[in-house]
C-alpha positions as CSV (number, residue, x, y, z in Angstrom):
1,X,9.8,-5.9,-4.8
2,X,8.0,-9.1,-3.8
3,X,9.0,-12.7,-5.0
4,X,6.5,-15.1,-6.1
5,X,7.9,-18.6,-6.5
6,X,6.5,-20.9,-9.4
7,X,6.5,-24.3,-9.7
8,X,8.4,-24.9,-12.8
9,X,8.4,-28.5,-13.3
10,X,5.7,-28.7,-15.9
11,X,2.8,-27.0,-17.0
12,X,1.7,-23.1,-17.5
13,X,4.6,-21.7,-16.1
14,X,5.6,-18.8,-18.5
15,X,1.7,-17.5,-18.5
16,X,1.9,-17.2,-14.7
17,X,5.2,-15.5,-14.8
18,X,4.2,-12.9,-17.2
19,X,1.0,-11.9,-15.1
20,X,3.3,-11.7,-12.1
21,X,5.8,-9.5,-13.7
22,X,2.9,-7.2,-15.2
23,X,1.8,-6.5,-11.2
24,X,5.1,-5.5,-10.4
25,X,6.5,-8.8,-8.5
26,X,9.3,-10.9,-9.7
27,X,8.6,-14.5,-10.7
28,X,11.1,-17.1,-9.3
29,X,11.4,-20.6,-10.8
30,X,10.9,-23.6,-8.0
31,X,12.8,-26.5,-9.8
32,X,14.8,-27.8,-6.7
33,X,14.9,-27.8,-2.9
34,X,17.4,-24.9,-3.1
35,X,15.2,-22.8,-4.8
36,X,12.8,-22.2,-2.0
37,X,15.8,-21.7,0.2
38,X,14.8,-24.1,3.1
39,X,17.5,-24.1,6.4
40,X,17.5,-27.7,8.0
41,X,18.4,-28.3,11.8
42,X,18.3,-31.1,13.6
43,X,16.6,-32.9,10.7
44,X,13.9,-30.4,10.8
45,X,13.2,-28.1,7.6
46,X,12.5,-24.6,8.4
47,X,11.9,-21.6,6.2
48,X,12.1,-18.6,8.3
49,X,14.9,-17.5,5.7
50,X,13.0,-18.3,2.7
51,X,13.2,-15.1,0.3
52,X,9.8,-16.0,-1.4
53,X,6.5,-14.1,-0.5
54,X,4.1,-16.1,-2.1
55,X,4.2,-19.6,-4.4
56,X,2.0,-20.6,-7.4
57,X,1.3,-24.0,-8.6
58,X,0.3,-23.8,-12.0
59,X,-1.8,-25.8,-14.4
60,X,-0.4,-28.9,-16.4
61,X,-0.5,-32.6,-16.0
62,X,-1.3,-33.3,-12.2
63,X,0.0,-37.1,-12.4
64,X,3.0,-36.0,-14.1
65,X,3.5,-32.9,-11.4
66,X,3.2,-35.3,-8.8
67,X,6.1,-37.4,-10.4
68,X,8.3,-34.7,-10.8
69,X,7.7,-33.3,-7.4
70,X,8.7,-36.9,-5.9
71,X,12.0,-37.1,-8.2
72,X,12.9,-33.6,-7.2
73,X,12.3,-34.5,-3.6
74,X,10.1,-31.3,-3.2
75,X,6.9,-32.8,-1.4
76,X,8.3,-32.4,2.1
77,X,9.7,-28.8,1.6
78,X,6.6,-27.7,-0.5
79,X,4.1,-29.2,2.3
80,X,6.1,-27.7,4.8
81,X,6.3,-24.1,3.6
82,X,2.6,-23.8,2.3
83,X,1.5,-25.1,5.9
84,X,3.7,-22.7,7.4
85,X,1.4,-19.9,5.8
86,X,3.1,-18.7,2.7
87,X,0.4,-17.2,0.4
88,X,-0.3,-20.0,-2.3
89,X,-2.4,-20.1,-5.5
90,X,-3.1,-23.4,-7.1
91,X,-4.9,-23.4,-10.6
92,X,-6.3,-26.6,-12.4
93,X,-3.5,-29.3,-11.9
94,X,-2.2,-26.7,-9.1
95,X,-5.4,-27.3,-7.1
96,X,-5.6,-31.2,-7.3
97,X,-1.8,-31.1,-6.0
98,X,-3.0,-29.1,-3.2
99,X,-6.2,-30.8,-2.2
100,X,-6.5,-33.4,0.5
101,X,-7.6,-36.2,-1.3
102,X,-8.3,-36.9,-5.1
103,X,-11.4,-39.2,-6.3
104,X,-9.8,-41.0,-9.3
105,X,-6.0,-41.2,-8.5
106,X,-3.6,-42.4,-11.3
107,X,-0.4,-44.2,-11.3
108,X,0.3,-43.8,-7.5
109,X,-0.7,-40.2,-7.6
110,X,-1.2,-38.4,-4.3
111,X,-1.3,-34.6,-3.2
112,X,0.1,-32.4,-0.5
113,X,-2.8,-32.6,1.5
114,X,-2.8,-28.8,2.7
115,X,-6.2,-27.8,1.2
116,X,-9.3,-29.1,2.7
117,X,-11.0,-30.5,-0.5
118,X,-11.5,-33.4,-2.4
119,X,-11.3,-33.1,-6.1
120,X,-12.5,-34.9,-9.2
121,X,-9.6,-35.0,-12.2
122,X,-10.8,-33.9,-15.6
123,X,-14.4,-33.6,-14.2
124,X,-15.6,-30.8,-16.9
125,X,-14.4,-33.1,-19.9
126,X,-11.7,-33.6,-22.5
127,X,-9.8,-31.1,-24.2
128,X,-12.4,-30.4,-27.2
129,X,-14.8,-29.6,-24.0
130,X,-12.8,-26.6,-23.2
131,X,-14.5,-23.4,-22.7
132,X,-13.8,-19.7,-21.6
133,X,-16.3,-17.8,-19.2
134,X,-17.1,-15.0,-17.3
135,X,-17.5,-16.4,-13.7
136,X,-18.5,-14.6,-10.7
137,X,-16.2,-15.1,-7.4
138,X,-16.5,-13.8,-4.1
139,X,-13.9,-11.0,-5.0
140,X,-15.6,-10.1,-8.3
141,X,-15.9,-11.3,-12.0
142,X,-13.1,-13.2,-13.6
143,X,-12.5,-14.4,-17.1
144,X,-11.8,-18.0,-16.4
145,X,-10.7,-21.0,-19.2
146,X,-11.7,-24.5,-18.5
147,X,-9.2,-27.1,-19.9
148,X,-9.6,-30.7,-18.7
149,X,-10.7,-28.8,-15.6
150,X,-11.3,-30.7,-12.4
151,X,-14.1,-30.2,-10.0
152,X,-13.8,-29.7,-6.3
153,X,-16.2,-32.8,-5.4
154,X,-16.7,-31.6,-1.6
155,X,-15.0,-29.6,1.2
156,X,-13.7,-32.4,3.7
157,X,-15.3,-32.8,7.3
158,X,-14.2,-29.9,9.3
159,X,-13.0,-28.3,6.4
160,X,-11.5,-24.7,6.7
161,X,-12.0,-24.0,3.0
162,X,-14.7,-21.6,1.9
163,X,-16.6,-21.5,-1.5
164,X,-15.1,-18.6,-3.7
165,X,-17.0,-19.7,-7.1
166,X,-19.4,-22.1,-8.6
167,X,-20.0,-22.9,-12.5
168,X,-22.6,-25.4,-13.5
169,X,-23.4,-26.2,-10.1
170,X,-20.1,-27.5,-9.1
171,X,-17.2,-25.7,-6.8
172,X,-14.6,-24.3,-8.9
173,X,-12.8,-22.0,-6.3
174,X,-12.0,-21.8,-2.8
175,X,-10.1,-20.0,-0.2
176,X,-8.3,-21.3,3.0
177,X,-6.4,-18.9,5.2
178,X,-3.3,-18.2,3.0
179,X,-4.4,-20.7,0.1
180,X,-6.5,-20.1,-3.1
181,X,-7.2,-23.0,-5.2
182,X,-9.0,-22.8,-8.8
183,X,-10.3,-25.3,-11.3
184,X,-9.4,-23.1,-14.0
185,X,-6.8,-21.0,-16.0
186,X,-6.8,-17.2,-15.2
187,X,-3.3,-17.0,-16.4
188,X,-4.6,-17.9,-20.0
189,X,-7.1,-15.3,-20.2
190,X,-4.9,-12.6,-18.5
191,X,-7.2,-12.0,-15.9
192,X,-5.5,-11.0,-12.9
193,X,-8.0,-11.2,-10.1
194,X,-6.7,-14.4,-8.3
195,X,-3.0,-12.9,-8.5
196,X,-4.4,-9.8,-6.7
197,X,-5.7,-11.9,-4.4
198,X,-2.7,-13.7,-3.7
199,X,-0.4,-10.6,-3.7
200,X,-3.0,-9.1,-1.1
201,X,-2.4,-11.9,1.3
202,X,1.5,-11.1,1.3
């Protein structure tokens, strides 16, 4: 059985966990460094012995998520693990956290800088502007929920990311080697398309 780590500090954790379980994988909460089983040698963090096969960064509130990542000293271990090639999915606030840069940062917010995109927080409007739509992606159609969703404003210079879906003329999903990033919430609609693509990368 594959172990899928879900960043469980804040946001739509249980919904992602339910989808992972429905697909025959085991969800593993990530709340502390020990939850991703790093091995430190000579001051360098290694992940050769991690028991995780993939990682999900869920939607939620991106500024709060960043504060909690720092509080629990997870920034460097997560950045190192994702950069090492572990399959990773980030949805809504998760894609903001993965991005190279954020256009309208709040309260000292930064990001992991592992996905070659620049994001714009809450670009699709407030909570009352939320909507659920059928969206075409490079992998097929998906039922997507947009809730205070960011837009992927642009790919960075020399970006390795490729556009996987657009909505209202904006990029809303990309993939880059081991990483999938989406502006929307597939876990709230129960559509497993992105999770299927994540597990295929294992």
